[in-house]
N, C-alpha and C positions, 0 to 999 in steps of 0.2 A: 566205383571201379575205374581204374586207369586203363583206358583203352587206347588204349593206344590205337637191231635195226640200225642200222648205221646211217645216221643223219648228221649232216654238217650244217649248222646254222650260226649266223653271227648277228647279234643284236647291237645296235649302236644308239647311244643317247648323247645328244649334244647339249651341254649346259652353258655354252658360251665361252668366249675367250677370256682368260683371266691371267693375273700376274703370276709369275713363277714362284713356287715355294720349294723348299728342300724335300727331296723324295727320301723319306725315312723308312727304313725297314720296320720300325716299330709301328708305323701307321698301317703298313700292309698286314702285319700280324694282327693288329687290332681289328682291321676290317674282317679278317677271317673269323676272329672271335665273335664279332657282332653278327656275322652271317650265321654262325652256329647257334648263337643264343636265340636268334630269330627262328631258326628251324626247330629249336628245342621246345617251342611252345605251339599250341594249337593256334593257327592263323586263319584269317579269311582273305582270300585272294580271288579277284574276279567273281565275287559273289558265291564262291565255293569255300567250304571249310577244308583246311589242310591239316592232317593229323600231325602229332608230334613226330619229328624226324631225328634220326641219329645224326651226329655231326659229320661234316665233310673232313677228309684228311688232307692236310697240306702236302702237296707233291711238288718238289722243285722242278720237275720236268714240265709242269704247267705254267711256270713263271716265264712269260713271254714279254718282249718289249711292249711298253705301254703305248708307244706310238709306232706309226708305220703300217704298211699294208702287206706284210709277209703272208704267204699262204699258210693258213692255220693247220691244215692237215699235214702239209709238208714239214712244218716246224715241229709238230709233235712226233712225226716219224723220225726226224733227225735226232730228237731228244730221247728216243727210245721208249716212248709211251705207247703201249698197245691199245690204241683208241678204238672203241666201238661207237661212241657218240660223244660229242663235245659241243658246248656252246660258249662263245666268248662275248662278254659284255664290255663295251668301251664307254667310259664316262669322261667327259671333258668339263672341268669346272670345280668339282668338290675340293675344298681346301683341306679337309681332314677325313679320317675314317668315318666319323659320325655323319658328315655330310654325304659321303659316298653311300653309306648304308641307307640314308633317307631316300636317295635317288633309286636305289635298288628296290626298296619297299614300294615306292610309288609307281615305278615303271617296269620292274622286272621281277615281281613277286612270283610269277608262274615259273620262271627259270630257277630262281633261288630255292623254291619249294618243290622242285621236281624230285621225286624220290629215287629216280634212276641214277642220279649223280652221286658219286661217292668220294671224288677227289676234287681239290681246288688249288688254284694258283693265283696269286695277286701280284701285280707289278704297278709301280707308280713312277711317273716322271713329271715333276712339278704338279700341275693340277690335272694331268691326264692319268687315267687308271685303266687297267685291263684286268678283268676277272674272268678266269677260265674255269669252267666246271666240266667234268668229264666222267665217263664210265669206261673202264678198261675191259678187255676181253676176260672172260672167265678163265681162271687158271687152275690147272690140276684136274684130278679126277674125283668126282663125288660118288659115294656109294648110293644105295637106294635110300628112299626117304626115311625108312626106319633106322638104318645105320647112321645117317647124318643126324636124325632126331636124337638118337642116344648120345652122339658126340656133343650135341647142343646141351643135353642134360648134364653131361660130365662138366662142361664148361660153366654152366649155370651153378652147379653145386660147388665147383671150385670157387666161384665168385662169392657164393653165400657163406663159405667157410671163413671169410674175413670181414671184419667191420670196415665200413667205408662211408664216404659222403655221397649222397645222392642229391645233386643240385645244391650243395652247401649244407644239407641237413644230415647230421650224423645218424647212421643206421647200424645197429649191431649185427654181428654175424647171426646167421639163421641155420636151422637144421636142414639137411639135404632133402631134396624133393625125390619122390618116388615116381617111376614111370607109370602112366595110365594109358592103356591101349585105346580107350574110347576117346580121350582127349587127343591122342596121337592121330587117330584116323580123322577126327574133326579138324585138326590142324592141317593135315594133308589136303583135305577137301577144300579148305579155304585158300591155302597156298595155290592149289591147282586152279581155283576159280579166279584168283587175282592174275595168275600167269596167263591163262587162256583168255580171260576177259580184259586184260591189259588195264587193270586199275589197282590202286593201292589204298585200302581203307579197311577199317574194322567192320564197317557195315557192308554186307554183300549186296549184290545186284538185286536181290529180292527184298532188301531192307532189313535183313536179319542181323542182330547184334551177336557178339561172341556168346553171350548167355543164351540167346535163342538157339544158336547152332548146337551148343552143348546139350541143351534140354532135348532138342529134336533127336540127337544122337543117343539119348538114353542115359546121359550122365546125371546122377542124382545129387551132386554137390550143391551146396547153398551159396558158394562164392566163386566167381569166375573172373579172371583177368587175362588180358591178351597182349602180347608184344608181336609186332610185325616188322619186317625189314625187307629191303630190296637191293639188288645190284651187288651184293657181297657174296663171295664164292667159298667161304669157309665158316664153320661154326665159330671158330675163334674170333674172326672179324665181326660176326654178327653180335656176339656177346660183348665184345669190346665197345661196339657202337652203342649198345643198349646201356652199358654201364656209364657211358659219357652223356647220356640223355636222362634228365631228372625223372620223368615219369616212367620210362622204361626201367630205369634202375630201381625205383621204388617197387614196381611190380616184381621184378626179379628177386629182390631182397626181402620181400614181405614174409613175415613169420606166419601170416594168416593163411598162406598157401602151403599145402603139404604134398601135392603131386602135380605133374605136368605131362603134356604130350607135345611133341614138336615135329615139324616136317618142313621140307622145301619142295618147290616145283619149278620147273624150267620150261620156258617157251621162247625160242629164239626170235619169234615174231613180236614179242612184247617189248615195251620200251626198256624195262630194267633187266630183262633176260631171266632173272631168278628171283623168287619170292619166298620168304620164310615166315612161319607162324609158330609161336609158342603159346599154348593155352594152359593157364595155371588154374588149379582148382583145389577145393577143400571138400572132402566127402561129408 
């Protein structure tokens, strides 16, 4: 089974003074790719396991000068980014994207693997780098969890109607999924638990897995899979993120699943604000 607050903080890492190199946009784009590849795999950080995460979206408004001490909150406000939470990492020393990624893995894994962040901007000047990760305000109005769950079902079935690659692996189109009310209610319960408990994981606070929760809810299917997401405010964004993540994509496109239930929950006191769950099953 593939199972997948408004705080302003700045983290600074000094890797030493170094000779200047050309600041190439290709290196900045490469670092974003490496960050997303890192997030797309189950990782261990600070002795804790991080689940596979959807990729961050590059946002030009988060590309701030790599050097200097301008006020971060003011800079994002002037750029028109509706910030809820942001973290900026400053690196001094890496000669290329691979070296910068190594520094992030070693010293800033908790920031890079924080599920609340959905957008990223990278800038470079010689060997100075600034990586800005942010979560914007939730936009628009959401219906109740059942209405949004059915929107998620529509987007999932639209994705399943087309063959695609999941992490470089060709996957054929699959039959549409049917809505299952038990899986829907179980998804809502887990989304609510994550939002109210301020955590992001397939295993809940009582140690139960997606299969455990489905069984306890009375679901009789023999196969269960789960996708989760956080910080995204529309069903379309959620599915786009899952399709760009190999494990989530494989779950979503799997011909072994025939039904699904999905839901979201919101808690403004939580880090990510909004949490989504899709629970796939086969009767």
